[in-house]
C-alpha positions in Angstrom: 43.4 -18.5 19.8 46.0 -18.3 17.1 46.4 -15.6 14.5 45.3 -18.0 11.9 42.1 -19.0 13.6 41.3 -15.3 14.4 41.8 -14.5 10.7 39.5 -17.4 9.7 36.8 -16.3 12.2 37.0 -12.7 11.0 36.7 -13.8 7.4 33.7 -15.9 8.3 32.0 -13.0 10.1 32.6 -10.7 7.1 31.2 -13.3 4.7 28.1 -13.7 6.8 27.6 -10.0 7.0 28.0 -9.6 3.2 25.5 -12.5 2.7 22.9 -10.6 4.8 23.4 -7.5 2.7 23.0 -9.4 -0.5 19.8 -11.2 0.5 16.7 -9.6 -0.9 14.3 -8.0 1.6 10.8 -9.2 2.1 8.2 -7.1 0.4 6.2 -5.0 2.8 2.4 -5.2 2.5 -0.6 -4.1 4.6 -2.5 -7.1 5.8 -6.2 -7.0 5.2 -8.6 -5.4 2.8 -9.2 -1.9 1.5 -12.6 -1.3 0.1 -14.2 1.6 -1.9 -17.5 2.2 -3.6 -18.1 3.2 -7.2 -21.0 3.3 -9.7 -20.9 0.8 -12.7 -21.6 1.8 -16.3 -25.1 0.4 -15.7 -25.7 2.7 -12.8 -25.4 0.1 -10.0 -23.5 0.6 -6.8 -20.5 -1.7 -6.6 -17.6 -2.3 -4.1 -14.0 -2.5 -5.2 -11.3 -3.9 -3.0 -7.5 -4.4 -2.6 -6.4 -7.4 -0.7 -3.1 -7.1 1.2 -2.0 -4.1 -0.8 1.7 -3.2 -1.1 3.1 -0.6 1.4 4.8 2.5 0.2 3.6 2.2 -3.4 0.9 4.5 -4.9 -2.1 2.5 -6.2 -4.3 4.2 -8.7 -7.9 2.8 -8.5 -9.6 1.8 -11.7 -11.9 4.5 -13.0 -15.5 3.7 -12.3 -17.5 2.4 -15.3 -20.1 5.1 -15.0 -17.7 7.9 -16.2 -14.1 7.5 -17.1 -12.0 9.7 -14.9 -14.7 9.8 -12.2 -13.7 9.3 -8.6 -14.5 6.4 -6.3 -15.9 7.1 -2.8 -16.5 5.9 0.7 -13.1 4.2 1.4 -13.0 1.6 4.2 -9.5 0.8 5.5 -9.7 -2.8 6.9 -6.0 -3.3 6.8 -3.4 -3.1 9.6 -1.7 0.0 8.0 -2.5 3.6 7.6 -4.0 4.5 4.2 -3.7 7.9 2.7 -6.3 8.5 -0.1 -5.9 11.1 -2.7 -8.5 12.8 -4.9 -5.9 12.9 -7.8 -4.3 9.9 -9.5 -0.7 9.2 -8.8 -1.1 10.0 -5.1 -0.6 13.7 -6.0 -2.3 16.9 -5.2 -3.3 18.9 -2.1 -6.5 17.0 -1.5 -5.9 13.9 0.6 -7.2 12.2 3.7 -5.6 9.7 6.1 -7.5 6.7 7.3 -6.2 4.8 10.4 -6.3 1.0 10.3 -9.9 -0.2 10.8 -11.5 3.1 9.9 -13.6 4.4 7.1 -15.2 7.5 5.6 -18.5 8.5 4.2 -19.5 8.5 0.6 -18.7 12.3 0.5 -15.0 11.4 0.5 -13.8 10.9 -3.1 -10.6 9.2 -4.1 -8.6 8.1 -7.2 -5.5 6.7 -5.6 -4.2 5.4 -2.3 -0.8 4.6 -0.6 -0.3 2.5 2.6 2.3 3.2 5.2 
């Protein structure tokens, strides 16, 4: 191999590496559905859900219609990722609970936000 062909090969390898660094990564998402229960403004039980939610991003659940600022309850993690639910919005506070993929909790568990790993 000549010096010229080695230089060309090294240049091609560097270009390919830089192209890989510049390519956008795929968005990571949990596959499946996350469900939770809430009470509507009319007093009916309803189920909210998130389909294929983004991973690593805090998701604030919409406030139930029964009382603005009220918490939802009974989360069911039917995704392939671990879900950490928080009593406070913004995935903040000391009150949180972790749900393994495929698991759920009773209606005693209240939540206002969730993040998937």
